[in-house]
N, C-alpha and C positions, 0 to 999 in steps of 0.2 A: 254282546254288540244289536245296535236293533233291526228289525226285520226293516225287509226293502219297505214293504208297505206304509212304514212307521218314520218314514224319512221324511216326509213333507208335513206329518204332525209335531214331529221335532223341530222343522225347519220354521215351523210356523209357532212355536212355542218362545223362540230364541228371538228371533224380529220379532214379539209381540214385545217383549223382555228388553228388547234393543231398542225400541221404537220410544217406548216410556223414560228411559233412562236418556235418549240425546232429546227431547221434547224440550228439557228441561237447558241442551246446550246447543245445541245448533236446529232449530222445529221442524227447519226444511228437511232436513235428513230425517225426522222423524215421521214426519208425515209419507214420505218414501217406503221407511221401511213399514210401517204402520199399512200401505197401503201392500207390499209385497208381502208382508206374514199373513194379512185377510184373507188372497188371493192363494196364497199356501197352504191355508185352512179348509177350504172348499174344495182342496181333491180329495180329500180322507173325512170322512167319518167313526171318528174315533174321539173318547173323552177326552183326551191330549190335545187332541185338533181344537174340539169345541174351548178350552182355556185356552189356547193360543191366539184363540179368533176375540173372545174375549179381552186379551190382554191387547190385542190389534187394534180392537177400538179403542180402547181404553189413552194406546196412546198416542193412537190417530187424534183423538179429541182433546187429547192435554198439546199438543203440538200445535192444530190450532188454532185454542188459547192462545199458546206460549206464542205465538207468531203473532196473532192479532193483538197481544198487548207489548209486543216488541215493536212494532209498527206504531200504535196511537204514541209510543215513549216517542220515537222519531220524530213524529208528525210534532210533538208536544216542544219537542225540542228546537224544531227548525222554526216551530213558529215562535217561542219565545225569545232568539234568536241563540240560543245558548250553545257554547262551542266545550270542545273536550279540554281539562284542566292544563295548561302547561306543567311537564313537571321540571323545568327549568326555570328560576328565576331571569325575569327582563327579556322573555323569549316572545 
């Protein structure tokens, strides 16, 4: 079991990894998890905390980039008048 003082470092590390994964599926959640991971990493100064901070930064940057790409695709689609493809013929 981890020491009580390592809890913030472990939480930061896990939140950093989670923010990277969520950046590709739900970028807004990736941003939230990245910010929380960075805050948790500041509460402790250990090697694991530093790794967690680095992962949180990567997840935050990826999430912002993916969110910007998603917004750009939505704006482009709206400007071109593209609509979702219907799966039912004649609908």
